[in-house]
Structure formats: structure tokens, C-alpha cells
FIKOLZA-1660 file (N, C-alpha, C; in steps of 0.1 Angstrom, whole numbers, plus 5000, padded with zeros to 4 digits):
% residues 254
   i   px   py   pz ch aa at
   1 7915 2787 8978  A  M  N
   1 7907 2799 8984  A  M CA
   1 7895 2793 8992  A  M  C
   2 7892 2800 9003  A  K  N
   2 7880 2796 9011  A  K CA
   2 7868 2795 9002  A  K  C
   3 7860 2785 9006  A  R  N
   3 7847 2783 8999  A  R CA
   3 7836 2791 9007  A  R  C
   4 7826 2796 8999  A  Y  N
   4 7815 2804 9005  A  Y CA
   4 7802 2797 9000  A  Y  C
   5 7792 2800 9008  A  R  N
   5 7779 2795 9005  A  R CA
   5 7772 2804 8994  A  R  C
   6 7775 2817 8995  A  L  N
   6 7769 2827 8986  A  L CA
   6 7779 2835 8979  A  L  C
   7 7779 2836 8966  A  Y  N
   7 7788 2844 8958  A  Y CA
   7 7780 2855 8951  A  Y  C
   8 7783 2868 8954  A  I  N
   8 7776 2879 8948  A  I CA
   8 7786 2885 8937  A  I  C
   9 7782 2882 8924  A  L  N
   9 7791 2886 8914  A  L CA
   9 7787 2898 8906  A  L  C
  10 7796 2907 8904  A  D  N
  10 7794 2919 8896  A  D CA
  10 7793 2914 8881  A  D  C
  11 7787 2922 8872  A  L  N
  11 7786 2918 8858  A  L CA
  11 7797 2925 8849  A  L  C
  12 7795 2938 8846  A  D  N
  12 7804 2945 8837  A  D CA
  12 7818 2945 8843  A  D  C
  13 7827 2940 8835  A  G  N
  13 7841 2940 8839  A  G CA
  13 7845 2928 8848  A  G  C
  14 7835 2920 8852  A  T  N
  14 7838 2908 8860  A  T CA
  14 7834 2895 8853  A  T  C
  15 7822 2895 8847  A  L  N
  15 7818 2884 8839  A  L CA
  15 7820 2886 8824  A  L  C
  16 7818 2899 8820  A  Y  N
  16 7819 2903 8806  A  Y CA
  16 7823 2917 8805  A  Y  C
  17 7827 2921 8792  A  R  N
  17 7829 2935 8789  A  R CA
  17 7820 2937 8776  A  R  C
  18 7809 2945 8778  A  G  N
  18 7800 2946 8766  A  G CA
  18 7794 2933 8763  A  G  C
  19 7796 2929 8751  A  S  N
  19 7790 2916 8746  A  S CA
  19 7800 2904 8747  A  S  C
  20 7812 2907 8752  A  E  N
  20 7822 2896 8753  A  E CA
  20 7824 2891 8767  A  E  C
  21 7822 2877 8768  A  A  N
  21 7825 2871 8781  A  A CA
  21 7840 2871 8783  A  A  C
  22 7843 2873 8796  A  L  N
  22 7857 2874 8800  A  L CA
  22 7864 2860 8802  A  L  C
  23 7877 2859 8800  A  P  N
  23 7883 2846 8801  A  P CA
  23 7881 2840 8814  A  P  C
  24 7878 2827 8814  A  R  N
  24 7876 2818 8826  A  R CA
  24 7864 2821 8835  A  R  C
  25 7856 2831 8830  A  A  N
  25 7845 2835 8838  A  A CA
  25 7834 2824 8839  A  A  C
  26 7830 2819 8827  A  L  N
  26 7820 2809 8827  A  L CA
  26 7824 2796 8834  A  L  C
  27 7836 2791 8831  A  E  N
  27 7841 2779 8837  A  E CA
  27 7842 2780 8853  A  E  C
  28 7846 2792 8857  A  S  N
  28 7847 2794 8872  A  S CA
  28 7833 2794 8879  A  S  C
  29 7824 2801 8873  A  V  N
  29 7810 2801 8879  A  V CA
  29 7804 2787 8879  A  V  C
  30 7806 2779 8868  A  Q  N
  30 7801 2766 8867  A  Q CA
  30 7808 2757 8878  A  Q  C
  31 7820 2759 8881  A  T  N
  31 7827 2751 8891  A  T CA
  31 7821 2754 8905  A  T  C
  32 7819 2767 8907  A  L  N
  32 7813 2771 8920  A  L CA
  32 7799 2765 8922  A  L  C
  33 7791 2765 8911  A  E  N
  33 7778 2759 8912  A  E CA
  33 7779 2744 8914  A  E  C
  34 7789 2737 8908  A  S  N
  34 7790 2723 8910  A  S CA
  34 7794 2719 8925  A  S  C
  35 7799 2730 8932  A  N  N
  35 7802 2728 8946  A  N CA
  35 7790 2733 8955  A  N  C
  36 7778 2734 8949  A  D  N
  36 7766 2737 8956  A  D CA
  36 7766 2752 8962  A  D  C
  37 7774 2761 8956  A  A  N
  37 7773 2775 8960  A  A CA
  37 7761 2782 8954  A  A  C
  38 7755 2791 8961  A  Q  N
  38 7745 2800 8955  A  Q CA
  38 7752 2811 8948  A  Q  C
  39 7747 2814 8935  A  I  N
  39 7753 2825 8927  A  I CA
  39 7742 2835 8926  A  I  C
  40 7745 2848 8929  A  R  N
  40 7737 2859 8926  A  R CA
  40 7745 2870 8919  A  R  C
  41 7738 2877 8910  A  Y  N
  41 7744 2887 8902  A  Y CA
  41 7740 2901 8906  A  Y  C
  42 7750 2910 8907  A  L  N
  42 7747 2924 8912  A  L CA
  42 7754 2934 8903  A  L  C
  43 7746 2942 8897  A  T  N
  43 7752 2953 8888  A  T CA
  43 7747 2967 8892  A  T  C
  44 7756 2976 8891  A  N  N
  44 7752 2990 8893  A  N CA
  44 7745 2996 8881  A  N  C
  45 7746 2989 8869  A  N  N
  45 7740 2994 8857  A  N CA
  45 7725 2995 8858  A  N  C
  46 7719 3006 8856  A  S  N
  46 7705 3008 8858  A  S CA
  46 7697 3008 8845  A  S  C
  47 7704 3006 8834  A  G  N
  47 7698 3009 8821  A  G CA
  47 7690 2997 8815  A  G  C
  48 7690 2986 8822  A  Q  N
  48 7682 2974 8817  A  Q CA
  48 7675 2967 8828  A  Q  C
  49 7666 2958 8824  A  T  N
  49 7658 2951 8833  A  T CA
  49 7665 2938 8838  A  T  C
  50 7660 2932 8848  A  R  N
  50 7665 2919 8853  A  R CA
  50 7664 2908 8843  A  R  C
  51 7653 2909 8835  A  Q  N
  51 7651 2899 8824  A  Q CA
  51 7662 2900 8814  A  Q  C
  52 7665 2913 8810  A  F  N
  52 7675 2915 8800  A  F CA
  52 7688 2909 8804  A  F  C
  53 7692 2912 8817  A  Y  N
  53 7705 2907 8822  A  Y CA
  53 7705 2892 8822  A  Y  C
  54 7694 2886 8827  A  A  N
  54 7693 2871 8827  A  A CA
  54 7695 2865 8813  A  A  C
  55 7688 2871 8803  A  E  N
  55 7690 2866 8790  A  E CA
  55 7704 2868 8784  A  E  C
  56 7710 2879 8787  A  K  N
  56 7724 2881 8783  A  K CA
  56 7733 2871 8788  A  K  C
  57 7732 2868 8801  A  L  N
  57 7740 2858 8808  A  L CA
  57 7738 2844 8802  A  L  C
  58 7725 2841 8800  A  Q  N
  58 7721 2828 8794  A  Q CA
  58 7727 2826 8781  A  Q  C
  59 7728 2837 8772  A  E  N
  59 7733 2836 8759  A  E CA
  59 7748 2833 8759  A  E  C
  60 7755 2837 8770  A  M  N
  60 7769 2834 8772  A  M CA
  60 7772 2821 8779  A  M  C
  61 7761 2814 8783  A  G  N
  61 7762 2801 8789  A  G CA
  61 7760 2800 8804  A  G  C
  62 7759 2812 8810  A  F  N
  62 7757 2812 8825  A  F CA
  62 7743 2807 8829  A  F  C
  63 7742 2801 8840  A  D  N
  63 7729 2797 8846  A  D CA
  63 7724 2809 8853  A  D  C
  64 7713 2816 8848  A  A  N
  64 7708 2828 8854  A  A CA
  64 7693 2829 8852  A  A  C
  65 7687 2834 8863  A  R  N
  65 7672 2836 8863  A  R CA
  65 7670 2851 8866  A  R  C
  66 7659 2857 8862  A  P  N
  66 7657 2871 8865  A  P CA
  66 7657 2874 8880  A  P  C
  67 7652 2864 8889  A  D  N
  67 7652 2867 8903  A  D CA
  67 7666 2865 8910  A  D  C
  68 7676 2861 8902  A  W  N
  68 7689 2860 8907  A  W CA
  68 7697 2873 8904  A  W  C
  69 7691 2882 8896  A  I  N
  69 7697 2894 8892  A  I CA
  69 7693 2906 8901  A  I  C
  70 7702 2913 8906  A  Y  N
  70 7699 2925 8914  A  Y CA
  70 7706 2937 8907  A  Y  C
  71 7700 2948 8906  A  S  N
  71 7706 2960 8900  A  S CA
  71 7702 2972 8908  A  S  C
  72 7710 2983 8906  A  S  N
  72 7707 2996 8912  A  S CA
  72 7693 3001 8909  A  S  C
  73 7688 2997 8897  A  A  N
  73 7674 3001 8893  A  A CA
  73 7664 2993 8901  A  A  C
  74 7665 2980 8902  A  S  N
  74 7655 2972 8910  A  S CA
  74 7656 2976 8924  A  S  C
  75 7668 2979 8929  A  G  N
  75 7669 2983 8943  A  G CA
  75 7662 2997 8946  A  G  C
  76 7664 3006 8936  A  A  N
  76 7658 3019 8938  A  A CA
  76 7643 3018 8937  A  A  C
  77 7638 3010 8928  A  A  N
  77 7623 3008 8927  A  A CA
  77 7618 3002 8940  A  A  C
  78 7624 2993 8946  A  K  N
  78 7620 2987 8958  A  K CA
  78 7619 2997 8969  A  K  C
  79 7630 3005 8970  A  I  N
  79 7630 3015 8981  A  I CA
  79 7619 3025 8979  A  I  C
  80 7617 3030 8967  A  C  N
  80 7606 3040 8964  A  C CA
  80 7593 3034 8967  A  C  C
  81 7591 3021 8964  A  K  N
  81 7578 3015 8967  A  K CA
  81 7576 3014 8982  A  K  C
  82 7586 3009 8989  A  E  N
  82 7585 3006 9003  A  E CA
  82 7583 3019 9012  A  E  C
  83 7589 3030 9007  A  E  N
  83 7589 3042 9014  A  E CA
  83 7579 3052 9009  A  E  C
  84 7570 3048 9000  A  N  N
  84 7560 3056 8994  A  N CA
  84 7565 3069 8987  A  N  C
  85 7577 3067 8981  A  L  N
  85 7583 3078 8974  A  L CA
  85 7578 3078 8959  A  L  C
  86 7566 3080 8957  A  W  N
  86 7560 3080 8944  A  W CA
  86 7549 3090 8943  A  W  C
  87 7545 3095 8931  A  P  N
  87 7551 3092 8918  A  P CA
  87 7566 3096 8917  A  P  C
  88 7573 3090 8908  A  V  N
  88 7587 3092 8906  A  V CA
  88 7590 3098 8892  A  V  C
  89 7599 3108 8893  A  F  N
  89 7604 3114 8880  A  F CA
  89 7617 3107 8877  A  F  C
  90 7617 3100 8866  A  L  N
  90 7629 3092 8862  A  L CA
  90 7638 3099 8852  A  L  C
  91 7651 3099 8854  A  V  N
  91 7661 3103 8844  A  V CA
  91 7669 3091 8841  A  V  C
  92 7666 3084 8830  A  G  N
  92 7673 3072 8827  A  G CA
  92 7669 3066 8814  A  G  C
  93 7676 3054 8811  A  D  N
  93 7672 3047 8799  A  D CA
  93 7659 3040 8801  A  D  C
  94 7653 3035 8790  A  P  N
  94 7640 3028 8790  A  P CA
  94 7639 3017 8800  A  P  C
  95 7650 3010 8802  A  G  N
  95 7650 2998 8811  A  G CA
  95 7647 3003 8826  A  G  C
  96 7651 3015 8829  A  L  N
  96 7649 3020 8843  A  L CA
  96 7634 3022 8845  A  L  C
  97 7627 3028 8835  A  K  N
  97 7613 3030 8836  A  K CA
  97 7606 3016 8837  A  K  C
  98 7610 3007 8828  A  Q  N
  98 7603 2994 8828  A  Q CA
  98 7605 2987 8841  A  Q  C
  99 7616 2988 8848  A  T  N
  99 7619 2982 8861  A  T CA
  99 7609 2988 8871  A  T  C
 100 7607 3001 8871  A  F  N
 100 7598 3007 8881  A  F CA
 100 7584 3003 8878  A  F  C
 101 7580 3003 8865  A  V  N
 101 7566 2999 8862  A  V CA
 101 7563 2985 8866  A  V  C
 102 7573 2976 8864  A  E  N
 102 7571 2962 8868  A  E CA
 102 7570 2960 8883  A  E  C
 103 7576 2970 8890  A  C  N
 103 7576 2969 8905  A  C CA
 103 7564 2976 8910  A  C  C
 104 7555 2982 8902  A  G  N
 104 7543 2988 8906  A  G CA
 104 7545 3002 8911  A  G  C
 105 7555 3009 8907  A  V  N
 105 7558 3023 8912  A  V CA
 105 7553 3033 8901  A  V  C
 106 7544 3042 8904  A  P  N
 106 7539 3051 8894  A  P CA
 106 7551 3061 8890  A  P  C
 107 7551 3063 8877  A  V  N
 107 7562 3071 8871  A  V CA
 107 7558 3083 8863  A  V  C
 108 7565 3094 8865  A  I  N
 108 7563 3106 8856  A  I CA
 108 7576 3105 8847  A  I  C
 109 7574 3101 8835  A  N  N
 109 7585 3099 8826  A  N CA
 109 7585 3107 8814  A  N  C
 110 7589 3120 8816  A  S  N
 110 7590 3129 8805  A  S CA
 110 7601 3138 8807  A  S  C
 111 7608 3142 8796  A  E  N
 111 7620 3151 8797  A  E CA
 111 7616 3165 8799  A  E  C
 112 7603 3168 8798  A  S  N
 112 7598 3182 8800  A  S CA
 112 7589 3181 8813  A  S  C
 113 7590 3190 8822  A  D  N
 113 7582 3190 8834  A  D CA
 113 7568 3193 8831  A  D  C
 114 7559 3183 8833  A  S  N
 114 7545 3185 8830  A  S CA
 114 7538 3194 8841  A  S  C
 115 7544 3196 8852  A  G  N
 115 7538 3203 8863  A  G CA
 115 7533 3194 8874  A  G  C
 116 7532 3181 8871  A  E  N
 116 7528 3172 8881  A  E CA
 116 7539 3169 8891  A  E  C
 117 7537 3171 8904  A  P  N
 117 7548 3170 8913  A  P CA
 117 7552 3155 8915  A  P  C
 118 7565 3153 8917  A  A  N
 118 7570 3140 8920  A  A CA
 118 7575 3140 8935  A  A  C
 119 7574 3128 8941  A  N  N
 119 7580 3127 8954  A  N CA
 119 7594 3123 8954  A  N  C
 120 7599 3119 8943  A  A  N
 120 7613 3115 8941  A  A CA
 120 7618 3117 8927  A  A  C
 121 7630 3122 8926  A  V  N
 121 7637 3122 8913  A  V CA
 121 7648 3111 8914  A  V  C
 122 7647 3101 8905  A  V  N
 122 7656 3090 8904  A  V CA
 122 7664 3091 8892  A  V  C
 123 7677 3092 8893  A  A  N
 123 7686 3093 8882  A  A CA
 123 7696 3081 8880  A  A  C
 124 7697 3077 8868  A  G  N
 124 7706 3066 8864  A  G CA
 124 7713 3069 8851  A  G  C
 125 7719 3059 8845  A  I  N
 125 7725 3062 8832  A  I CA
 125 7714 3066 8822  A  I  C
 126 7717 3076 8815  A  C  N
 126 7707 3082 8805  A  C CA
 126 7714 3086 8793  A  C  C
 127 7714 3078 8783  A  R  N
 127 7721 3081 8770  A  R CA
 127 7714 3092 8762  A  R  C
 128 7701 3095 8766  A  A  N
 128 7694 3106 8759  A  A CA
 128 7694 3118 8767  A  A  C
 129 7702 3120 8777  A  F  N
 129 7702 3131 8786  A  F CA
 129 7704 3144 8779  A  F  C
 130 7695 3154 8783  A  T  N
 130 7695 3167 8776  A  T CA
 130 7694 3178 8787  A  T  C
 131 7695 3190 8783  A  Y  N
 131 7693 3201 8792  A  Y CA
 131 7679 3201 8797  A  Y  C
 132 7669 3197 8789  A  A  N
 132 7655 3196 8794  A  A CA
 132 7654 3186 8805  A  A  C
 133 7661 3175 8804  A  W  N
 133 7661 3165 8815  A  W CA
 133 7666 3172 8828  A  W  C
 134 7677 3179 8826  A  L  N
 134 7684 3185 8838  A  L CA
 134 7675 3195 8844  A  L  C
 135 7669 3204 8836  A  N  N
 135 7660 3214 8841  A  N CA
 135 7648 3208 8848  A  N  C
 136 7642 3198 8842  A  A  N
 136 7630 3192 8848  A  A CA
 136 7633 3186 8862  A  A  C
 137 7645 3179 8862  A  S  N
 137 7649 3173 8875  A  S CA
 137 7651 3184 8885  A  S  C
 138 7658 3195 8881  A  L  N
 138 7660 3206 8891  A  L CA
 138 7647 3211 8896  A  L  C
 139 7637 3214 8888  A  Q  N
 139 7625 3219 8892  A  Q CA
 139 7617 3210 8902  A  Q  C
 140 7618 3197 8899  A  Q  N
 140 7612 3188 8909  A  Q CA
 140 7619 3188 8922  A  Q  C
 141 7632 3188 8922  A  I  N
 141 7639 3188 8935  A  I CA
 141 7637 3201 8943  A  I  C
 142 7637 3212 8935  A  L  N
 142 7634 3225 8942  A  L CA
 142 7620 3226 8948  A  L  C
 143 7611 3218 8942  A  S  N
 143 7597 3217 8947  A  S CA
 143 7596 3207 8958  A  S  C
 144 7607 3201 8962  A  G  N
 144 7606 3192 8974  A  G CA
 144 7608 3177 8971  A  G  C
 145 7610 3173 8959  A  A  N
 145 7612 3159 8956  A  A CA
 145 7625 3154 8962  A  A  C
 146 7626 3142 8967  A  K  N
 146 7638 3136 8972  A  K CA
 146 7647 3133 8959  A  K  C
 147 7660 3133 8961  A  F  N
 147 7669 3130 8950  A  F CA
 147 7676 3117 8953  A  F  C
 148 7674 3107 8944  A  I  N
 148 7679 3094 8945  A  I CA
 148 7688 3091 8933  A  I  C
 149 7700 3086 8935  A  A  N
 149 7709 3081 8925  A  A CA
 149 7709 3066 8925  A  A  C
 150 7707 3060 8913  A  T  N
 150 7708 3045 8912  A  T CA
 150 7722 3041 8916  A  T  C
 151 7732 3049 8911  A  N  N
 151 7746 3047 8914  A  N CA
 151 7754 3059 8909  A  N  C
 152 7766 3060 8913  A  T  N
 152 7775 3072 8909  A  T CA
 152 7787 3067 8902  A  T  C
 153 7787 3056 8895  A  D  N
 153 7799 3052 8887  A  D CA
 153 7802 3062 8876  A  D  C
 154 7814 3067 8876  A  A  N
 154 7818 3076 8866  A  A CA
 154 7818 3070 8852  A  A  C
 155 7823 3058 8851  A  T  N
 155 7824 3051 8838  A  T CA
 155 7820 3036 8840  A  T  C
 156 7818 3029 8829  A  Y  N
 156 7817 3015 8829  A  Y CA
 156 7824 3009 8818  A  Y  C
 157 7830 2996 8819  A  P  N
 157 7838 2990 8809  A  P CA
 157 7830 2984 8798  A  P  C
 158 7835 2985 8785  A  V  N
 158 7829 2979 8774  A  V CA
 158 7840 2972 8766  A  V  C
 159 7836 2967 8754  A  E  N
 159 7845 2959 8746  A  E CA
 159 7858 2967 8742  A  E  C
 160 7868 2959 8739  A  G  N
 160 7881 2965 8735  A  G CA
 160 7889 2972 8745  A  G  C
 161 7886 2970 8758  A  G  N
 161 7893 2977 8768  A  G CA
 161 7889 2991 8770  A  G  C
 162 7878 2996 8764  A  R  N
 162 7873 3010 8765  A  R CA
 162 7864 3011 8777  A  R  C
 163 7862 3024 8781  A  V  N
 163 7852 3027 8791  A  V CA
 163 7843 3038 8785  A  V  C
 164 7830 3039 8790  A  E  N
 164 7821 3049 8785  A  E CA
 164 7815 3056 8798  A  E  C
 165 7810 3068 8796  A  P  N
 165 7804 3076 8808  A  P CA
 165 7793 3068 8815  A  P  C
 166 7793 3068 8828  A  G  N
 166 7783 3061 8836  A  G CA
 166 7773 3070 8842  A  G  C
 167 7765 3065 8851  A  A  N
 167 7754 3072 8857  A  A CA
 167 7759 3084 8865  A  A  C
 168 7771 3082 8870  A  G  N
 168 7777 3093 8879  A  G CA
 168 7778 3106 8872  A  G  C
 169 7780 3106 8859  A  A  N
 169 7781 3118 8851  A  A CA
 169 7767 3125 8851  A  A  C
 170 7757 3118 8850  A  I  N
 170 7743 3123 8849  A  I CA
 170 7740 3129 8863  A  I  C
 171 7742 3120 8873  A  V  N
 171 7739 3124 8887  A  V CA
 171 7747 3137 8891  A  V  C
 172 7759 3138 8887  A  S  N
 172 7767 3150 8891  A  S CA
 172 7761 3162 8885  A  S  C
 173 7756 3162 8873  A  A  N
 173 7750 3173 8867  A  A CA
 173 7738 3178 8875  A  A  C
 174 7730 3169 8879  A  I  N
 174 7718 3172 8886  A  I CA
 174 7722 3178 8900  A  I  C
 175 7731 3171 8906  A  Q  N
 175 7736 3176 8919  A  Q CA
 175 7742 3190 8919  A  Q  C
 176 7750 3192 8908  A  T  N
 176 7756 3206 8906  A  T CA
 176 7745 3216 8905  A  T  C
 177 7735 3213 8897  A  A  N
 177 7724 3223 8894  A  A CA
 177 7716 3226 8907  A  A  C
 178 7713 3215 8914  A  S  N
 178 7703 3216 8926  A  S CA
 178 7710 3219 8939  A  S  C
 179 7723 3216 8940  A  G  N
 179 7730 3218 8953  A  G CA
 179 7726 3207 8963  A  G  C
 180 7719 3196 8958  A  V  N
 180 7714 3186 8967  A  V CA
 180 7722 3173 8964  A  V  C
 181 7728 3167 8975  A  A  N
 181 7735 3154 8973  A  A CA
 181 7724 3143 8973  A  A  C
 182 7726 3133 8964  A  P  N
 182 7715 3123 8963  A  P CA
 182 7717 3112 8974  A  P  C
 183 7707 3104 8976  A  R  N
 183 7707 3092 8983  A  R CA
 183 7711 3081 8973  A  R  C
 184 7722 3074 8975  A  V  N
 184 7728 3065 8966  A  V CA
 184 7723 3050 8970  A  V  C
 185 7718 3043 8960  A  I  N
 185 7713 3030 8962  A  I CA
 185 7723 3019 8959  A  I  C
 186 7730 3021 8948  A  G  N
 186 7740 3010 8944  A  G CA
 186 7753 3011 8951  A  G  C
 187 7762 3001 8947  A  K  N
 187 7775 3001 8953  A  K CA
 187 7783 3014 8951  A  K  C
 188 7790 3019 8961  A  P  N
 188 7796 3012 8973  A  P CA
 188 7787 3011 8985  A  P  C
 189 7774 3016 8984  A  E  N
 189 7765 3015 8995  A  E CA
 189 7762 3000 8997  A  E  C
 190 7760 2995 9010  A  P  N
 190 7758 2981 9012  A  P CA
 190 7744 2976 9011  A  P  C
 191 7735 2985 9008  A  L  N
 191 7720 2981 9008  A  L CA
 191 7717 2969 8999  A  L  C
 192 7722 2968 8987  A  L  N
 192 7718 2957 8978  A  L CA
 192 7725 2944 8982  A  L  C
 193 7737 2945 8988  A  I  N
 193 7743 2933 8993  A  I CA
 193 7735 2927 9004  A  I  C
 194 7731 2935 9013  A  R  N
 194 7723 2931 9025  A  R CA
 194 7709 2925 9020  A  R  C
 195 7704 2931 9009  A  M  N
 195 7691 2927 9004  A  M CA
 195 7693 2912 8998  A  M  C
 196 7704 2910 8991  A  I  N
 196 7707 2897 8985  A  I CA
 196 7708 2887 8996  A  I  C
 197 7716 2890 9006  A  M  N
 197 7718 2880 9017  A  M CA
 197 7705 2876 9024  A  M  C
 198 7697 2886 9026  A  E  N
 198 7684 2883 9032  A  E CA
 198 7676 2874 9023  A  E  C
 199 7675 2877 9011  A  D  N
 199 7667 2869 9001  A  D CA
 199 7673 2855 9000  A  D  C
 200 7686 2853 9001  A  A  N
 200 7693 2840 8999  A  A CA
 200 7694 2833 9012  A  A  C
 201 7690 2839 9024  A  G  N
 201 7691 2833 9037  A  G CA
 201 7706 2830 9041  A  G  C
 202 7715 2839 9037  A  A  N
 202 7729 2838 9040  A  A CA
 202 7733 2849 9050  A  A  C
 203 7744 2846 9057  A  V  N
 203 7749 2855 9067  A  V CA
 203 7763 2860 9062  A  V  C
 204 7768 2871 9067  A  P  N
 204 7780 2877 9062  A  P CA
 204 7792 2867 9062  A  P  C
 205 7793 2858 9071  A  E  N
 205 7805 2850 9072  A  E CA
 205 7805 2839 9061  A  E  C
 206 7794 2837 9054  A  E  N
 206 7794 2827 9043  A  E CA
 206 7791 2834 9030  A  E  C
 207 7794 2847 9029  A  T  N
 207 7792 2854 9017  A  T CA
 207 7805 2861 9011  A  T  C
 208 7806 2860 8998  A  L  N
 208 7818 2867 8992  A  L CA
 208 7812 2876 8980  A  L  C
 209 7817 2889 8980  A  V  N
 209 7814 2898 8970  A  V CA
 209 7825 2899 8960  A  V  C
 210 7823 2898 8947  A  V  N
 210 7834 2898 8937  A  V CA
 210 7831 2908 8927  A  V  C
 211 7841 2916 8924  A  G  N
 211 7839 2927 8914  A  G CA
 211 7853 2932 8909  A  G  C
 212 7852 2941 8899  A  D  N
 212 7863 2946 8892  A  D CA
 212 7867 2960 8896  A  D  C
 213 7859 2967 8904  A  R  N
 213 7861 2981 8907  A  R CA
 213 7862 2982 8923  A  R  C
 214 7874 2986 8927  A  Y  N
 214 7876 2987 8941  A  Y CA
 214 7867 2997 8948  A  Y  C
 215 7865 3009 8942  A  E  N
 215 7857 3019 8949  A  E CA
 215 7842 3017 8949  A  E  C
 216 7838 3007 8942  A  T  N
 216 7823 3003 8943  A  T CA
 216 7821 2989 8948  A  T  C
 217 7826 2979 8941  A  D  N
 217 7823 2965 8944  A  D CA
 217 7830 2961 8958  A  D  C
 218 7843 2964 8959  A  I  N
 218 7850 2960 8971  A  I CA
 218 7846 2968 8983  A  I  C
 219 7844 2981 8982  A  L  N
 219 7840 2989 8993  A  L CA
 219 7826 2985 8997  A  L  C
 220 7817 2982 8988  A  A  N
 220 7804 2977 8992  A  A CA
 220 7805 2965 9001  A  A  C
 221 7813 2955 8997  A  G  N
 221 7815 2943 9005  A  G CA
 221 7820 2947 9019  A  G  C
 222 7830 2955 9019  A  I  N
 222 7836 2959 9032  A  I CA
 222 7825 2966 9041  A  I  C
 223 7817 2975 9035  A  R  N
 223 7807 2982 9043  A  R CA
 223 7795 2973 9047  A  R  C
 224 7793 2962 9040  A  A  N
 224 7783 2952 9043  A  A CA
 224 7788 2942 9053  A  A  C
 225 7801 2942 9056  A  G  N
 225 7807 2933 9066  A  G CA
 225 7810 2919 9061  A  G  C
 226 7812 2918 9047  A  V  N
 226 7814 2905 9041  A  V CA
 226 7828 2905 9035  A  V  C
 227 7833 2893 9032  A  D  N
 227 7846 2893 9024  A  D CA
 227 7844 2898 9010  A  D  C
 228 7854 2903 9004  A  A  N
 228 7854 2908 8990  A  A CA
 228 7866 2904 8983  A  A  C
 229 7864 2902 8970  A  H  N
 229 7876 2898 8961  A  H CA
 229 7875 2906 8949  A  H  C
 230 7887 2911 8945  A  L  N
 230 7889 2920 8933  A  L CA
 230 7894 2912 8922  A  L  C
 231 7888 2913 8910  A  V  N
 231 7894 2908 8898  A  V CA
 231 7899 2919 8889  A  V  C
 232 7910 2917 8882  A  L  N
 232 7916 2928 8874  A  L CA
 232 7913 2927 8860  A  L  C
 233 7900 2924 8857  A  T  N
 233 7895 2923 8843  A  T CA
 233 7887 2935 8839  A  T  C
 234 7886 2945 8847  A  G  N
 234 7877 2956 8844  A  G CA
 234 7884 2969 8846  A  G  C
 235 7879 2977 8856  A  V  N
 235 7883 2991 8858  A  V CA
 235 7896 2992 8866  A  V  C
 236 7896 2985 8878  A  T  N
 236 7908 2986 8887  A  T CA
 236 7919 2977 8881  A  T  C
 237 7930 2982 8879  A  Q  N
 237 7941 2974 8873  A  Q CA
 237 7952 2970 8883  A  Q  C
 238 7951 2975 8895  A  R  N
 238 7961 2972 8905  A  R CA
 238 7954 2971 8918  A  R  C
 239 7956 2960 8925  A  A  N
 239 7949 2958 8938  A  A CA
 239 7955 2966 8949  A  A  C
 240 7947 2973 8957  A  P  N
 240 7953 2980 8968  A  P CA
 240 7959 2970 8978  A  P  C
 241 7968 2974 8986  A  E  N
 241 7974 2965 8996  A  E CA
 241 7964 2960 9006  A  E  C
 242 7964 2947 9008  A  G  N
 242 7956 2941 9018  A  G CA
 242 7942 2936 9012  A  G  C
 243 7940 2938 8999  A  V  N
 243 7928 2934 8992  A  V CA
 243 7930 2920 8986  A  V  C
 244 7921 2911 8988  A  S  N
 244 7921 2898 8981  A  S CA
 244 7919 2900 8966  A  S  C
 245 7927 2894 8957  A  W  N
 245 7925 2896 8943  A  W CA
 245 7931 2885 8935  A  W  C
 246 7927 2885 8922  A  S  N
 246 7932 2876 8912  A  S CA
 246 7931 2882 8899  A  S  C
 247 7938 2877 8889  A  S  N
 247 7938 2883 8876  A  S CA
 247 7924 2882 8869  A  S  C
 248 7917 2871 8872  A  D  N
 248 7903 2869 8867  A  D CA
 248 7896 2860 8876  A  D  C
 249 7884 2856 8872  A  L  N
 249 7875 2848 8881  A  L CA
 249 7881 2834 8884  A  L  C
 250 7891 2830 8876  A  G  N
 250 7897 2817 8879  A  G CA
 250 7903 2816 8893  A  G  C
 251 7906 2828 8899  A  G  N
 251 7912 2828 8912  A  G CA
 251 7903 2823 8923  A  G  C
 252 7890 2823 8920  A  L  N
 252 7880 2818 8930  A  L CA
 252 7880 2803 8932  A  L  C
 253 7885 2796 8922  A  V  N
 253 7884 2781 8922  A  V CA
 253 7898 2775 8922  A  V  C
 254 7908 2782 8925  A  C  N
 254 7922 2777 8925  A  C CA
 254 7924 2770 8939  A  C  C
% end
């Protein structure tokens, strides 16, 4: 397989499922690193911080630093900060709030609407989602707040071959109530891939995006104008015609 200077690797379903590392994932990444490739990690999961993901990867043996991790949460925080879309009303797990706070973005983080207006409602995976969260989000959007989705993944893979509801389920509820379609930050939008390439000093011709979900990972790569490679260790179980693929990450080093 062609060698690339920059590999952008998905996490859930590509390197691991839940707390279980996937077969040949670690050995393949180590081989790429030994060939002087830059490795960056990109996840649509907005529920945790970059530090959390770095530590999780390190525990599995991967070489990972927080600044090598990119997520839909960190991307959303950066956009809100750069575009002055704050304060922000967040619908998400605690890691989403921590990501925004660490980025210096003021947050209104309550499931009941305190009356303080937000400039943006940012929704991600939210395991504590309630009707109160839904109503508070609706009122903010009706009052003029922009609606931003960290990602719209319907599900995400976990241990034992199972999947669980993703951020898309939360985003869809808010969109249905408000009638407003969100601005999506994560894959399949190309924003985060372009952000990684800029930070890494790489151009599209020397970049490969790798993931387990065609409709997010692979489409994001296509939209960013880079090569993309599908692994069948997560959500997508059959590669569409014309898509580069392998059964697992070992296909990158064959």
C-alpha cells in the first residue's frame, strides 16, 4: 500500500471497541511510526477530553499525546471561540463542558434554562439527556442562538460487537423540536481533517484518513480531498465499490 506522511486515524471501531484494542491495531500503528509517519487521532465522540483519549490510548500501548487528539468537541470549541459564538449552552457529557472550559469558551451548563441568553447551542452525546435539556435547547434556539452539532453519528461501537446510541439521536431530537438544522462540526464534514493537516504541515496528497464508518470517516476524507481507507472492524461491514479497504489496520502495512 502507498505510504503517506500523515495518517489520520479514527478511534472507536478502528483502534478499539470500548475498552478492547482491536486485532493488529497497535502493531500496525507502531510500524507506521517506525517509517517516520505522523499519526494523528480523530474521533467524532464528544463525550471526553483530549487528555482522556490520550491516556486511554497510552494504556493500550499507543504513542499518543493530547495535542495529537482531535475530536468533534475540541473542534466545536475552537469554532465557537474563533467566531465569538459564546456564551454557549451545552447539551452533552461532562467531557464536553471541560473541553470548552479548557478552550476558554464561556459556558451556560444547566439542564434548566436560567434565562441567560446563549449565542450558540452545542449538542453532543448526552447520556443524561432529559426533556428539560430538550426544552432548554429549544428556548435558546427560538431566542436566536445558533445550533451546532458536534456530530450526527446515530450509533457508536462498543465491546462485544454491540452499538449504543450516539450524538445523532440527541441532535435529531433538538432539530425536530426547533425545526432548525444544525451546523455539523465532526465527520463527514471535512473541517477537522483540514484542521489536522494545517497543524501537521501536510498537504492532501500525503494524507490518509482511516476509519470504520463509510458515511462519516470515508466521506470526510473524500470531502477533504484526501485518500481514505475503510477498515471492517467497526460499523461498516462491507466496503462500497471503489473504496480502499482492509479487514483491519494491518492492511495499512502490507
